[in-house]
N, C-alpha and C positions, 0 to 999 in steps of 0.2 A: 345274620345276627341271631335269628330264631334257633338255628342249630346249636349254637354255643349256649344259649339260655337253656335249651332242652337238655343239653349235655350236663351242664352244671346242676340243673334241677334233678335229673336222673341220678347223678352221682351223690347228691345230697340225700335224696330219698333212699337210695340203696344203702348208703352208709348208716343213716338213721335206723333203717329197718334191721340191718345187720347188728347194730349195737343193741337195739331193743330186744332182739331175740337171742342174744348171746348169753351164756350162763355166767353173769357177773353180778356184783353187788350194784344196787341202784346208784350209789354215789359214783362208782367207777364209770358206769354207763353214762351218767349225766356229764361227767368230766370229759369223756371221750366225745360226746355229742357237741359240747361247747368247743372243744378243740377242733373238731371237724368243721363246725360252723365258722370258726375263725379262719381256718384254712381256706374254706370256700370264699369267704369275704376277701381274703388276701388275693386269691386267684382272680376274683372278679375285679378287684382294684388293679391288679397287674394287667388284666385284659383291657380294662378301660384306659390305663396309661399307654399301653401298646397301641390301642386304636387312636388315642390322641396324638401319639408320636407319628403314626401312619398318616393321619389327617394333616399334621403339620408338614410332613415330608411331601405329601401331594400338593399342598399349597406352595411350598418352595419350588417343586418341580414345575408347577404351572407358571409361577413367576419367572423362572429361568426360561421356560419355553416361550413365554410372551416376550421376553427380552431378546432371546437368541434368534428366533424364527424370522422376525422382521428384518434383522440385519442380514441373515443368510439369504432371505428372499431378495432383498435389495441388491446384494452382491451378485446373485444369479441374474437378476434383471439387467444389471450393468454389463455383465459378461455377454449376455445375449445381444444387447444393444451394440456393444463393441464389435461383436461378430458380424452383425448386420452391416455396420458401418464399413467394415473391411470387405465383406462379401458382395455388397451391392455393386460397386464399381467393377469387380471381377465378373460378376454375372452379366453386367451390361456389355463388357468387352467380349465375352463369350457369345452373346447374342449377336453382336455386330459381326464377329468373325463368321458365325453361321450364315448370316445374311450374305456376306461376301462370298462364301463358299457356294451357297445356293445360286447366287447370281452367275458364278463362273461355271456351273455345271451345264452340260448340254441340256436342252429343253426336255428331251425324252427321259433323263435321269432325275429331274427335279420332282420333288414331292412336297405338297403343301400340308 
């Protein structure tokens, strides 16, 4: 935020210095300064509006994030639980088959 303030301040000072040293009548110079100050005020207001809109967008994004992520997380957890439910009996069957195979191997081929 400091960069933008410095940029606006530098633009204002540069414009004012340029107008003051320009070969014009005082009335014309004052009018140009007033116009430049109005332009700077408008730019500052536009910047503030844009920052406000950005802040509102971030708040909306956070709300959406807070709504969507728990649902997504819950869905993933359910999928994992379903996978476990389906995989555990199969793993048990595989382990039982390994035990049967190991029991049927000759003793010199068995490894623990």
